[in-house]
N, CA, C and O atoms as a GROMACS GRO file, in nm:
protein
  304
    1MET      N    1  -1.332  -3.306   1.955
    1MET     CA    2  -1.368  -3.275   1.786
    1MET      C    3  -1.483  -3.209   1.742
    1MET      O    4  -1.550  -3.162   1.835
    2THR      N    5  -1.540  -3.184   1.598
    2THR     CA    6  -1.678  -3.048   1.621
    2THR      C    7  -1.762  -3.157   1.538
    2THR      O    8  -1.723  -3.239   1.455
    3GLU      N    9  -1.872  -3.133   1.581
    3GLU     CA   10  -2.014  -3.198   1.527
    3GLU      C   11  -2.008  -3.194   1.418
    3GLU      O   12  -2.093  -3.281   1.398
    4LEU      N   13  -1.978  -3.165   1.319
    4LEU     CA   14  -1.926  -3.131   1.164
    4LEU      C   15  -1.843  -3.270   1.173
    4LEU      O   16  -1.915  -3.369   1.160
    5LEU      N   17  -1.734  -3.290   1.188
    5LEU     CA   18  -1.658  -3.381   1.185
    5LEU      C   19  -1.693  -3.517   1.209
    5LEU      O   20  -1.690  -3.612   1.130
    6GLN      N   21  -1.737  -3.508   1.374
    6GLN     CA   22  -1.846  -3.603   1.322
    6GLN      C   23  -1.944  -3.619   1.248
    6GLN      O   24  -1.965  -3.739   1.267
    7GLN      N   25  -1.979  -3.604   1.215
    7GLN     CA   26  -2.088  -3.614   1.159
    7GLN      C   27  -2.021  -3.715   1.003
    7GLN      O   28  -2.048  -3.828   0.961
    8ALA      N   29  -1.916  -3.596   0.949
    8ALA     CA   30  -1.791  -3.726   0.840
    8ALA      C   31  -1.832  -3.872   0.910
    8ALA      O   32  -1.912  -3.963   0.887
    9ILE      N   33  -1.708  -3.833   1.030
    9ILE     CA   34  -1.716  -3.957   1.007
    9ILE      C   35  -1.803  -4.042   1.028
    9ILE      O   36  -1.766  -4.157   1.007
   10ALA      N   37  -1.970  -4.022   1.083
   10ALA     CA   38  -2.042  -4.152   1.089
   10ALA      C   39  -2.066  -4.124   0.929
   10ALA      O   40  -2.128  -4.230   0.941
   11GLN      N   41  -2.075  -4.099   0.838
   11GLN     CA   42  -2.115  -4.105   0.742
   11GLN      C   43  -1.977  -4.199   0.638
   11GLN      O   44  -1.990  -4.266   0.535
   12ILE      N   45  -1.902  -4.180   0.688
   12ILE     CA   46  -1.786  -4.226   0.627
   12ILE      C   47  -1.778  -4.429   0.705
   12ILE      O   48  -1.756  -4.540   0.656
   13GLN      N   49  -1.796  -4.401   0.775
   13GLN     CA   50  -1.837  -4.574   0.857
   13GLN      C   51  -1.900  -4.654   0.816
   13GLN      O   52  -1.889  -4.776   0.812
   14LYS      N   53  -2.004  -4.550   0.767
   14LYS     CA   54  -2.062  -4.670   0.645
   14LYS      C   55  -2.029  -4.696   0.523
   14LYS      O   56  -2.112  -4.714   0.434
   15LEU      N   57  -1.896  -4.700   0.505
   15LEU     CA   58  -1.848  -4.718   0.374
   15LEU      C   59  -1.825  -4.850   0.372
   15LEU      O   60  -1.856  -4.905   0.478
   16PRO      N   61  -1.768  -4.940   0.264
   16PRO     CA   62  -1.714  -4.996   0.269
   16PRO      C   63  -1.598  -4.964   0.263
   16PRO      O   64  -1.561  -4.856   0.216
   17PRO      N   65  -1.490  -5.089   0.328
   17PRO     CA   66  -1.329  -5.074   0.391
   17PRO      C   67  -1.246  -4.937   0.217
   17PRO      O   68  -1.222  -4.818   0.195
   18ASP      N   69  -1.239  -5.064   0.156
   18ASP     CA   70  -1.185  -5.017   0.013
   18ASP      C   71  -1.221  -4.840  -0.027
   18ASP      O   72  -1.148  -4.762  -0.087
   19GLN      N   73  -1.360  -4.815   0.032
   19GLN     CA   74  -1.411  -4.631   0.020
   19GLN      C   75  -1.328  -4.549   0.106
   19GLN      O   76  -1.249  -4.460   0.076
   20GLN      N   77  -1.390  -4.636   0.314
   20GLN     CA   78  -1.257  -4.508   0.383
   20GLN      C   79  -1.085  -4.545   0.402
   20GLN      O   80  -0.998  -4.483   0.463
   21ASP      N   81  -1.077  -4.670   0.322
   21ASP     CA   82  -0.946  -4.593   0.322
   21ASP      C   83  -0.867  -4.469   0.196
   21ASP      O   84  -0.781  -4.380   0.198
   22ALA      N   85  -0.932  -4.512   0.125
   22ALA     CA   86  -0.966  -4.355  -0.008
   22ALA      C   87  -0.949  -4.255   0.031
   22ALA      O   88  -0.852  -4.180   0.035
   23ILE      N   89  -1.093  -4.250   0.077
   23ILE     CA   90  -1.107  -4.124   0.162
   23ILE      C   91  -1.016  -4.080   0.284
   23ILE      O   92  -0.974  -3.967   0.308
   24ALA      N   93  -0.995  -4.194   0.351
   24ALA     CA   94  -0.840  -4.174   0.503
   24ALA      C   95  -0.641  -4.126   0.406
   24ALA      O   96  -0.531  -4.114   0.459
   25ALA      N   97  -0.683  -4.112   0.261
   25ALA     CA   98  -0.589  -4.134   0.254
   25ALA      C   99  -0.547  -3.929   0.107
   25ALA      O  100  -0.457  -3.860   0.061
   26ARG      N  101  -0.690  -3.944   0.112
   26ARG     CA  102  -0.692  -3.793   0.029
   26ARG      C  103  -0.732  -3.680   0.102
   26ARG      O  104  -0.728  -3.566   0.056
   27PHE      N  105  -0.792  -3.724   0.274
   27PHE     CA  106  -0.793  -3.648   0.394
   27PHE      C  107  -0.637  -3.637   0.409
   27PHE      O  108  -0.566  -3.549   0.360
   28LEU      N  109  -0.587  -3.768   0.506
   28LEU     CA  110  -0.417  -3.754   0.562
   28LEU      C  111  -0.363  -3.611   0.411
   28LEU      O  112  -0.375  -3.491   0.435
   29ALA      N  113  -0.301  -3.672   0.246
   29ALA     CA  114  -0.289  -3.604   0.233
   29ALA      C  115  -0.323  -3.434   0.200
   29ALA      O  116  -0.230  -3.359   0.171
   30GLU      N  117  -0.414  -3.400   0.206
   30GLU     CA  118  -0.499  -3.284   0.229
   30GLU      C  119  -0.451  -3.233   0.366
   30GLU      O  120  -0.414  -3.116   0.362
   31LEU      N  121  -0.444  -3.287   0.476
   31LEU     CA  122  -0.416  -3.183   0.572
   31LEU      C  123  -0.135  -3.184   0.585
   31LEU      O  124  -0.059  -3.110   0.649
   32GLN      N  125  -0.103  -3.306   0.487
   32GLN     CA  126   0.001  -3.292   0.509
   32GLN      C  127   0.020  -3.180   0.399
   32GLN      O  128   0.106  -3.092   0.415
   33ASP      N  129  -0.062  -3.184   0.285
   33ASP     CA  130  -0.022  -3.031   0.204
   33ASP      C  131  -0.017  -2.910   0.266
   33ASP      O  132   0.085  -2.842   0.264
   34GLU      N  133  -0.135  -2.870   0.331
   34GLU     CA  134  -0.163  -2.776   0.419
   34GLU      C  135  -0.046  -2.704   0.497
   34GLU      O  136  -0.016  -2.584   0.493
   35GLN      N  137   0.034  -2.837   0.594
   35GLN     CA  138   0.072  -2.812   0.694
   35GLN      C  139   0.266  -2.778   0.595
   35GLN      O  140   0.373  -2.741   0.644
   36LYS      N  141   0.234  -2.808   0.474
   36LYS     CA  142   0.345  -2.727   0.360
   36LYS      C  143   0.312  -2.654   0.318
   36LYS      O  144   0.380  -2.604   0.229
   37TRP      N  145   0.199  -2.605   0.348
   37TRP     CA  146   0.230  -2.437   0.296
   37TRP      C  147   0.196  -2.338   0.389
   37TRP      O  148   0.233  -2.222   0.374
   38GLU      N  149   0.090  -2.394   0.535
   38GLU     CA  150   0.199  -2.313   0.681
   38GLU      C  151   0.294  -2.306   0.667
   38GLU      O  152   0.347  -2.196   0.683
   39ALA      N  153   0.337  -2.367   0.646
   39ALA     CA  154   0.536  -2.391   0.740
   39ALA      C  155   0.616  -2.291   0.580
   39ALA      O  156   0.704  -2.208   0.598
   40GLN      N  157   0.580  -2.313   0.488
   40GLN     CA  158   0.589  -2.225   0.330
   40GLN      C  159   0.569  -2.047   0.372
   40GLN      O  160   0.646  -1.951   0.362
   41PHE      N  161   0.423  -2.063   0.424
   41PHE     CA  162   0.415  -1.886   0.454
   41PHE      C  163   0.476  -1.824   0.558
   41PHE      O  164   0.498  -1.704   0.567
   42ALA      N  165   0.518  -1.951   0.676
   42ALA     CA  166   0.529  -1.894   0.749
   42ALA      C  167   0.690  -1.824   0.774
   42ALA      O  168   0.723  -1.738   0.855
   43ALA      N  169   0.780  -1.906   0.661
   43ALA     CA  170   0.956  -1.850   0.638
   43ALA      C  171   0.922  -1.756   0.524
   43ALA      O  172   1.008  -1.671   0.504
   44THR      N  173   0.856  -1.753   0.473
   44THR     CA  174   0.833  -1.589   0.398
   44THR      C  175   0.861  -1.435   0.449
   44THR      O  176   0.776  -1.357   0.491
   45THR      N  177   0.955  -1.419   0.440
   45THR     CA  178   1.072  -1.277   0.513
   45THR      C  179   1.009  -1.157   0.437
   45THR      O  180   0.994  -1.182   0.318
   46ASP      N  181   0.963  -1.022   0.479
   46ASP     CA  182   0.865  -0.976   0.424
   46ASP      C  183   0.956  -0.928   0.311
   46ASP      O  184   0.893  -0.922   0.206
   47ASP      N  185   1.095  -0.888   0.298
   47ASP     CA  186   1.199  -0.854   0.169
   47ASP      C  187   1.155  -0.967   0.081
   47ASP      O  188   1.171  -0.931  -0.036
   48LYS      N  189   1.095  -1.118   0.089
   48LYS     CA  190   1.020  -1.182   0.041
   48LYS      C  191   0.927  -1.169  -0.052
   48LYS      O  192   0.932  -1.201  -0.170
   49TRP      N  193   0.814  -1.104   0.026
   49TRP     CA  194   0.691  -1.062  -0.004
   49TRP      C  195   0.680  -0.938  -0.101
   49TRP      O  196   0.606  -0.910  -0.195
   50ASP      N  197   0.809  -0.864  -0.024
   50ASP     CA  198   0.838  -0.702  -0.157
   50ASP      C  199   0.893  -0.821  -0.250
   50ASP      O  200   0.814  -0.915  -0.250
   51GLN      N  201   0.978  -0.836  -0.310
   51GLN     CA  202   0.995  -0.927  -0.450
   51GLN      C  203   0.889  -1.005  -0.483
   51GLN      O  204   0.822  -0.954  -0.574
   52MET      N  205   0.846  -1.112  -0.443
   52MET     CA  206   0.785  -1.116  -0.538
   52MET      C  207   0.625  -1.004  -0.583
   52MET      O  208   0.545  -0.995  -0.676
   53ALA      N  209   0.653  -0.929  -0.433
   53ALA     CA  210   0.526  -0.784  -0.546
   53ALA      C  211   0.641  -0.720  -0.724
   53ALA      O  212   0.641  -0.709  -0.847
   54ALA      N  213   0.707  -0.702  -0.614
   54ALA     CA  214   0.804  -0.680  -0.736
   54ALA      C  215   0.850  -0.737  -0.802
   54ALA      O  216   0.904  -0.669  -0.889
   55MET      N  217   0.868  -0.876  -0.815
   55MET     CA  218   0.847  -0.949  -1.008
   55MET      C  219   0.668  -0.930  -1.102
   55MET      O  220   0.648  -0.891  -1.217
   56VAL      N  221   0.552  -0.984  -0.979
   56VAL     CA  222   0.435  -0.905  -1.050
   56VAL      C  223   0.366  -0.783  -1.075
   56VAL      O  224   0.254  -0.759  -1.121
   57ARG      N  225   0.495  -0.684  -1.017
   57ARG     CA  226   0.431  -0.555  -1.108
   57ARG      C  227   0.500  -0.574  -1.208
   57ARG      O  228   0.433  -0.548  -1.307
   58GLN      N  229   0.622  -0.612  -1.239
   58GLN     CA  230   0.715  -0.581  -1.377
   58GLN      C  231   0.620  -0.618  -1.468
   58GLN      O  232   0.565  -0.547  -1.552
   59GLU      N  233   0.597  -0.809  -1.433
   59GLU     CA  234   0.489  -0.898  -1.565
   59GLU      C  235   0.339  -0.827  -1.595
   59GLU      O  236   0.260  -0.854  -1.686
   60ILE      N  237   0.325  -0.725  -1.484
   60ILE     CA  238   0.196  -0.652  -1.523
   60ILE      C  239   0.287  -0.541  -1.591
   60ILE      O  240   0.218  -0.548  -1.692
   61ALA      N  241   0.356  -0.471  -1.616
   61ALA     CA  242   0.384  -0.310  -1.723
   61ALA      C  243   0.453  -0.362  -1.803
   61ALA      O  244   0.513  -0.285  -1.878
   62LYS      N  245   0.476  -0.517  -1.826
   62LYS     CA  246   0.520  -0.620  -1.948
   62LYS      C  247   0.407  -0.640  -2.064
   62LYS      O  248   0.426  -0.661  -2.184
   63GLY      N  249   0.288  -0.626  -1.997
   63GLY     CA  250   0.167  -0.758  -2.036
   63GLY      C  251   0.246  -0.840  -2.023
   63GLY      O  252   0.289  -0.890  -2.128
   64GLU      N  253   0.287  -0.879  -1.927
   64GLU     CA  254   0.258  -1.071  -1.941
   64GLU      C  255   0.201  -1.142  -1.852
   64GLU      O  256   0.222  -1.257  -1.816
   65THR      N  257   0.107  -1.044  -1.810
   65THR     CA  258  -0.072  -1.122  -1.748
   65THR      C  259  -0.185  -1.110  -1.800
   65THR      O  260  -0.245  -1.060  -1.895
   66VAL      N  261  -0.197  -1.181  -1.696
   66VAL     CA  262  -0.411  -1.240  -1.806
   66VAL      C  263  -0.525  -1.182  -1.701
   66VAL      O  264  -0.556  -1.207  -1.585
   67PRO      N  265  -0.563  -1.107  -1.782
   67PRO     CA  266  -0.671  -1.017  -1.587
   67PRO      C  267  -0.725  -1.181  -1.599
   67PRO      O  268  -0.731  -1.262  -1.691
   68LEU      N  269  -0.763  -1.183  -1.441
   68LEU     CA  270  -0.870  -1.187  -1.371
   68LEU      C  271  -1.031  -1.322  -1.404
   68LEU      O  272  -1.101  -1.415  -1.366
   69ASP      N  273  -0.994  -1.217  -1.506
   69ASP     CA  274  -1.188  -1.234  -1.530
   69ASP      C  275  -1.222  -1.352  -1.658
   69ASP      O  276  -1.313  -1.424  -1.699
   70LYS      N  277  -1.014  -1.298  -1.699
   70LYS     CA  278  -1.018  -1.428  -1.853
   70LYS      C  279  -1.048  -1.551  -1.829
   70LYS      O  280  -1.142  -1.611  -1.882
   71VAL      N  281  -0.960  -1.605  -1.736
   71VAL     CA  282  -0.929  -1.750  -1.610
   71VAL      C  283  -1.026  -1.765  -1.520
   71VAL      O  284  -1.014  -1.852  -1.433
   72PHE      N  285  -1.136  -1.685  -1.524
   72PHE     CA  286  -1.233  -1.737  -1.425
   72PHE      C  287  -1.342  -1.629  -1.450
   72PHE      O  288  -1.394  -1.544  -1.378
   73PRO      N  289  -1.363  -1.677  -1.628
   73PRO     CA  290  -1.463  -1.563  -1.633
   73PRO      C  291  -1.635  -1.591  -1.477
   73PRO      O  292  -1.667  -1.691  -1.413
   74ILE      N  293  -1.689  -1.461  -1.481
   74ILE     CA  294  -1.774  -1.475  -1.408
   74ILE      C  295  -1.901  -1.586  -1.525
   74ILE      O  296  -1.872  -1.625  -1.638
   75GLN      N  297  -1.972  -1.599  -1.486
   75GLN     CA  298  -2.006  -1.660  -1.491
   75GLN      C  299  -2.223  -1.591  -1.468
   75GLN      O  300  -2.256  -1.599  -1.350
   76GLU      N  301  -2.303  -1.554  -1.533
   76GLU     CA  302  -2.431  -1.514  -1.482
   76GLU      C  303  -2.533  -1.575  -1.590
   76GLU      O  304  -2.654  -1.558  -1.576
   0.00000   0.00000   0.00000
């Protein structure tokens, strides 16, 4: 176990049981979600990536996309 994880667990242990359980539930859900993403990416073939890229290029050509800086404006 890493030192950072040990520190986090030590802090969590100081919390009431209901808060510990809430954090544990979120942590477990995050781990499960990460495993699903890893499996999905591992199962994605080069052909599938090529198909997705072609779809994105078509959307860009049709003007169906929004520039990233419109979605996430740069904060100055």
